[in-house]
ZAFI-211809 format. One line per 8 residues: number of its first residue (from 1); their letters; for each residue x, y, z of C-alpha. Coordinates in steps of 0.5 Angstrom, whole numbers, plus 2048, in hexadecimal, padded with zeros to 3 digits. Layout:
<rs>
NUM	A	X Y Z; ...
</rs>
This chain:
<rs>
1	XXXXXXXX	800 800 800; 803 807 7FE; 804 80C 803; 7FE 811 804; 803 816 808; 809 817 80B; 80C 81A 811; 813 81B 815
9	XXXXXXXX	810 818 81C; 80A 813 81C; 808 813 824; 803 80E 826; 7FF 810 82C; 7FC 816 82E; 7FC 816 835; 801 81A 83A
17	XXXXXXXX	807 817 837; 805 818 830; 802 81E 830; 808 821 834; 80D 81E 82F; 809 821 829; 809 828 82C; 810 828 82D
25	XXXXXXXX	812 826 826; 80D 82C 824; 813 830 828; 818 82E 822; 813 82E 81C; 813 827 81B; 80E 824 818; 80A 81F 81C
33	XXXXXXXX	803 81B 81B; 800 818 822; 7FB 812 821; 7F6 811 827; 7F1 80B 827; 7EC 80F 82B; 7E8 814 827; 7E8 819 82D
41	XXXXXXXX	7EB 81A 834; 7EB 814 839; 7E6 818 83E; 7E9 815 845; 7EF 816 848; 7F5 811 848; 7FB 814 84A; 7FA 819 850
49	XXXXXXXX	801 81C 852; 806 820 84E; 80C 822 851; 812 828 850; 816 825 84A; 810 824 846; 80D 82B 847; 814 82D 845
57	XXXXXXXX	813 82A 83E; 80C 82D 83E; 80F 834 83F; 814 833 839; 80D 831 835; 80A 838 837; 804 835 83B; 806 834 842
65	XXXXXXXX	802 83A 845; 7FC 837 841; 7FC 830 844; 7FE 833 84B; 7F7 837 84B; 7F4 830 84B; 7F9 82D 850; 7F9 82C 858
73	XXXXXXXX	800 82E 859; 805 82C 85E; 801 827 861; 803 824 867; 803 81C 869; 802 819 870; 803 812 872; 7FF 80F 877
81	XXXXXXXX	800 808 87B; 7FA 803 87C; 7F7 806 882; 7F7 80D 87F; 7FE 810 881; 802 815 87D; 808 812 87C; 80B 818 877
89	XXXXXXXX	809 81E 873; 80C 81F 86C; 80C 826 86A; 812 828 866; 813 830 867; 819 830 862; 818 831 85A; 81F 830 857
97	XXXXXXXX	81C 82F 851; 818 835 851; 811 832 852; 80D 82E 858; 810 827 859; 809 824 85A; 802 826 856; 7FC 823 854
105	XXXXXXXX	7F7 823 84E; 7F2 821 84A; 7F4 81D 844; 7EF 81F 83F; 7F0 826 841; 7F7 826 840; 7F7 822 83A; 7F2 827 837
113	XXXXXXXX	7F7 82D 838; 7FD 829 835; 7F8 828 82F; 7F6 82F 82E; 7FD 831 82E; 7FF 82C 829; 7F9 830 825; 7FE 836 824
121	XXXXXXXX	804 831 821; 804 831 81A; 808 82B 819; 804 826 81D; 7FE 822 81B; 7F9 81F 820; 7F5 819 81D; 7F0 817 822
129	XXXXXXXX	7EC 810 821; 7F2 80D 81E; 7F5 807 820; 7FC 804 81E; 7FB 7FD 81B; 802 7FB 819; 809 7FE 816; 80F 7FC 813
137	XXXXXXXX	816 7FF 813; 81A 801 80D; 822 803 80D; 81F 80B 80D; 818 80A 80F; 812 807 813; 80C 805 80F; 806 805 814
145	XXXXXXXX	7FF 802 812; 7F9 806 815; 7F2 805 816; 7EE 80B 816; 7E7 80D 81A; 7E3 80A 814; 7E7 804 813; 7EB 806 80D
153	XXXXXXXX	7F3 804 80D; 7F8 808 80B; 800 808 80B; 804 80E 80E; 80B 80E 80D; 810 811 813; 817 812 814; 816 80F 81B
161	XXXXXXXX	810 80D 81F; 80F 80E 827; 80B 809 82B; 807 80D 830; 801 808 830; 801 806 837; 802 7FF 83B; 7FF 7FB 835
169	XXXXXXXX	803 7FE 830; 802 7FC 828; 809 7FF 827; 80C 7FB 82C; 809 7F5 82A; 80B 7F5 822; 812 7F7 824; 812 7F1 828
177	XXXXXXXX	814 7F4 82F; 813 7F1 835; 811 7F4 83C; 815 7F1 841; 813 7F1 848; 80E 7EF 84D; 806 7F0 84E; 804 7F0 855
185	XXXXXXXX	7FF 7EB 857; 7FA 7F0 85B; 7F5 7F4 857; 7F3 7FB 859; 7ED 7FF 858; 7ED 806 856; 7E7 80A 857; 7E7 811 855
193	XXXXXXXX	7E1 816 858; 7DF 81D 857; 7DB 822 85C; 7E0 821 861; 7E0 825 867; 7E5 820 86B; 7E9 826 86F; 7F0 823 86D
201	XXXXXXXX	7F4 827 868; 7F9 822 868; 7FB 81B 866; 7FA 815 86B; 7FD 80E 86B; 7FA 80A 870; 7FF 804 871; 7FB 7FF 874
209	XXXXXXXX	7FD 7F8 873; 7F6 7F6 872; 7F3 7FA 86D; 7F9 800 86B; 7F5 806 868; 7F8 80C 864; 7F3 813 864; 7F5 818 85F
217	XXXXXXXX	7F2 81F 85F; 7F1 822 857; 7EE 829 855; 7E7 82B 855; 7E4 827 85A; 7E7 820 858; 7EB 81A 85C; 7EE 814 85A
225	XXXXXXXX	7EE 80E 85F; 7F2 807 85D; 7F0 801 862; 7F4 7FA 861; 7EF 7F5 860; 7EF 7EF 865; 7EE 7E8 864; 7E6 7E7 864
233	XXXXXXXX	7E4 7EE 862; 7DF 7EE 85C; 7E3 7F1 857; 7DD 7F2 852; 7D9 7F5 857; 7DE 7FA 85A; 7DE 7FD 853; 7D7 7FF 853
241	XXXXXXXX	7D7 806 855; 7D1 806 85B; 7D5 800 85E; 7DB 803 85E; 7D8 809 861; 7D4 806 866; 7DA 801 868; 7E0 804 868
249	XXXXXXXX	7DF 80C 866; 7DA 80E 86B; 7DD 80C 871; 7E3 811 870; 7DE 817 86F; 7DA 81B 874; 7D3 819 874; 7D0 81F 871
257	XXXXXXXX	7D5 81E 86B; 7D3 81C 864; 7D8 819 860; 7D7 817 859; 7DB 811 856; 7DD 812 84F; 7E0 80C 84E; 7E3 805 852
265	XXXXXXXX	7E8 801 84E; 7EC 7FB 850; 7F4 7FB 84E; 7FA 7F6 84F; 801 7FA 851; 806 7F8 84C; 80D 7F9 84D; 810 7F9 846
273	XXXXXXXX	815 7FC 842; 816 7FB 83A; 81C 7F7 838; 81E 7FC 833; 81C 803 832; 81E 804 82B; 81D 7FF 825; 821 802 81F
281	XXXXXXXX	81C 807 81D; 817 806 822; 817 809 829; 812 807 830; 811 80D 835; 80C 80D 83B; 808 807 83D; 80A 804 836
289	XXXXXXXX	811 803 839; 810 802 841; 80A 801 846; 80A 802 84D; 806 802 853; 803 809 855; 806 809 85C; 80B 80F 85A
297	XXXXXXXX	807 812 855; 80C 812 84F; 809 80E 84A; 807 814 845; 80E 818 848; 812 813 845; 80F 813 83F; 80F 81A 83F
305	XXXXXXXX	817 819 840; 817 815 83A; 814 819 835; 818 81F 837; 81E 81B 836; 81C 818 830; 81A 81F 82C; 820 823 82B
313	XXXXXXXX	824 81D 829; 81F 81B 823; 81F 823 822; 826 824 821; 827 81D 81D; 821 81F 818; 824 826 817; 82B 823 815
321	XXXXXXXX	82E 825 81B; 830 81F 81F; 831 818 81D; 82C 812 81E; 831 80F 823; 82E 815 828; 827 811 828; 82A 80B 82B
329	XXXXXXXX	82C 810 831; 824 810 832; 824 808 835; 82B 809 838; 829 80F 83C; 821 80D 83D; 820 806 83E; 825 805 844
337	XXXXXXXX	821 80B 848; 81B 809 846; 81C 802 849; 81F 805 84F; 818 809 850; 814 803 84F; 818 7FF 855; 817 805 859
345	XXXXXXXX	810 806 858; 810 7FE 85A; 813 7FF 860; 80F 805 862; 80A 801 862; 80C 7FB 866; 80D 801 86B; 806 803 86A
353	XXXXXXXX	803 7FC 86B; 807 7F8 871; 806 7F0 871; 804 7F0 878; 804 7F4 87F; 80A 7F3 880; 80E 7F6 87A; 809 7FC 87B
361	XXXXXXXX	80C 7FD 882; 813 7FC 880; 812 801 87A; 80E 806 87F; 814 806 884; 819 807 87E; 815 80D 87B; 814 810 882
369	XXXXXXXX	81C 80F 884; 81E 812 87D; 81A 818 87E; 81E 81A 884; 824 81B 880; 824 822 87D; 827 81F 876; 823 819 875
377	XXXXXXXX	81D 81D 877; 81E 822 872; 820 81C 86D; 819 81A 86E; 815 820 86E; 818 824 868; 817 81D 864; 81F 81D 863
385	XXXXXXXX	81E 815 863; 81B 816 85B; 820 812 857; 822 818 852; 825 816 84B; 82D 816 84A; 82F 815 844; 836 811 844
393	XXXXXXXX	836 80F 83C; 833 813 836; 832 81A 834; 837 81C 839; 83E 81D 83A; 842 819 83F; 844 81E 845; 84C 81E 846
401	XXXXXXXX	84B 81F 84E; 848 81B 853; 842 817 850; 83E 816 856; 83E 81E 857; 83D 81F 850; 837 823 84E; 837 821 847
409	XXXXXXXX	832 81D 844; 82D 820 84A; 827 825 849; 82A 82C 84A; 826 830 84F; 822 836 84D; 823 83C 851; 820 843 850
417	XXXXXXXX	824 848 84C; 823 84F 849; 823 851 842; 826 858 840; 820 85A 83F; 81E 859 846; 81A 853 846; 81B 84E 84B
425	XXXXXXXX	819 847 848; 81B 840 849; 821 83E 846; 81E 83A 840; 81A 840 83E; 821 843 83B; 824 83C 838; 820 83B 832
433	XXXXXXXX	81E 834 82F; 825 831 82D; 82C 831 831; 82E 836 836; 835 839 837; 835 83C 83E; 83B 840 841; 83C 841 848
441	XXXXXXXX	83F 848 848; 842 847 841; 83F 848 83A; 83F 841 837; 83F 844 830; 845 848 831; 848 841 834; 847 83E 82D
449	XXXXXXXX	84B 83D 827; 848 840 820; 847 838 81E; 843 836 825; 83F 83C 826; 83D 83B 81F; 83B 834 820; 837 836 826
457	XXXXXXXX	833 83B 822; 831 836 81D; 82E 832 822; 82A 838 824; 82E 838 82B; 82D 83E 830; 833 841 834; 831 844 83A
465	XXXXXXXX	836 848 83F; 834 847 846; 836 84D 84A; 836 84F 852; 830 853 854; 830 85A 855; 82F 859 85C; 837 857 85C
473	XXXXXXXX	83C 85C 85A; 83B 862 855; 83D 868 852; 840 86E 856; 83B 873 858; 839 878 853; 83C 873 84E; 837 871 848
481	XXXXXXXX	836 869 848; 836 866 841; 831 861 83F; 830 85D 839; 82A 85E 834; 824 85B 837; 822 854 834; 81B 851 833
489	XXXXXXXX	81B 84A 837; 815 848 832; 81A 848 82C; 81B 842 828; 822 83F 829; 824 841 821; 823 848 822; 827 848 829
497	XXXXXXXX	82C 843 828; 831 848 824; 832 84C 82B; 834 84B 832; 82E 84B 837; 82F 84F 83E; 82B 84D 844; 82D 84E 84B
505	XXXXXXXX	82D 849 851; 828 84C 855; 826 846 85A; 82D 844 85B; 82C 83D 857; 832 83E 853; 836 840 859; 835 83A 85D
513	XXXXXXXX	837 836 857; 83E 83A 856; 83F 839 85D; 83E 831 85C; 842 831 856; 847 837 856; 84B 835 850; 845 834 84B
521	XXXXXXXX	843 83A 847; 83F 837 842; 839 833 841; 836 830 83B; 82F 82E 83C; 82B 829 837; 824 82B 834; 821 827 83A
529	XXXXXXXX	825 82B 83F; 82A 826 841; 831 827 841; 835 825 83C; 83C 827 83E; 83F 82C 843; 846 82F 842; 84A 836 843
537	XXXXXXXX	84A 83B 83E; 851 839 83B; 84E 832 83A; 847 834 836; 84A 833 82F; 84D 82C 830; 847 82A 834; 842 82D 82E
545	XXXXXXXX	846 829 829; 845 823 82D; 83E 824 82E; 83E 825 826; 841 81E 825; 83C 81B 82A; 836 81E 826; 839 81C 81F
</rs>
């Protein structure tokens, strides 16, 4: 069958991961087609939690403020014993990446906002009611057989295909990729309610050996309950909204409350990771690549990390600015961390669901003891136990100093800076879509030779000169301070890449960095916010040449 249409990227699945990838590719002007079998948005929430890393991705897309309007921000979480005693209250106060760390949302509203944003992109097409039937890979393209809502079939040709089509992924099945791991023997009942008036603006985990329960507040009077099903429970009966309300939900509300059940469904908890995330011209992302239990709220966030990592690599390869080998770094960087998050969520579930009263008491004693130690208490309350990505292999340069203390391969923080126009903004507002080369009290463009400076500019990189705040040493009285011409932080990378952008370190984020790493003057950030390299001004030319070789 001849190809009815062609595109650069074919994305299968228009859930949170697929639609986020489409929006990221649109920033680069990449042509993409997004398929989704459903004719409209799924009306009920599935994912309910979003973290600061994901919000940073949506900041880059330009939609974060719209999304935050429909979220409960910085939602704390409380852990309770089976006899009702609170053993921990987790409410992170720090915002290392510029956004609150724990937030809840309604997925239908979330996806609708992302789809609205996508309508503004000229290079991306969303096709609803379209199902991937099969595909075949050639040397230079993928040919996908697609069935439309009316039953007609056609072939779409694409340079690459990304499967973001969920746990039952057709893309993964056709590629012959296995999901490796386990499925818990116990099932859980998820109940979503509306008209919620429970005075509990926090998530609650009731760690009861008999029947653990998770409760999550959601925007606009919604709340989620998750109950572990016990031997002898009538699963079919409990999926009936009236019975779920009567037997499980009503006892948790005041007598005057009238919560309304929106849905009640039974789920298995899977702990699985795909054996590989790339198969030649095909990639897996989100639930198609990994499945984890909901105990840490990182399932969707892991998928957002996937597509944030993949989008810029696809864009550079399609533009001829990087070799195909760069795409291998997607699997090298993401699969290991995704597996770590799956394992961590599984262990958290074991914490929530002690096997008996003895293990519950031992856990509670350990929690109380830890919270008497300031460092351990801060570790728990600020969520420092969350496993963060640290890419040792892939699109990063090995650090010449001690590896254990190297920040290379980690996400760089997002302090506030002040632009030459006097606007106080989060750092990413001045970094643009592509790479960024930041000089700490150094003009990075001036530290480069002509050849490497030209190469950075062909990538659309921005040069950013971070200066000390004006609250520090300044001109003598009567002496006029010279300031560079004002920049507009919303200009595209192509318009501003030829000039160095000057910003002031108004909240001390870069000062703190320099105190920890006094010898490093230049930071090279990838488009996804991760550190590709750090060096002195004198090493920048050589480091740039190494990065160019790494990408080619």
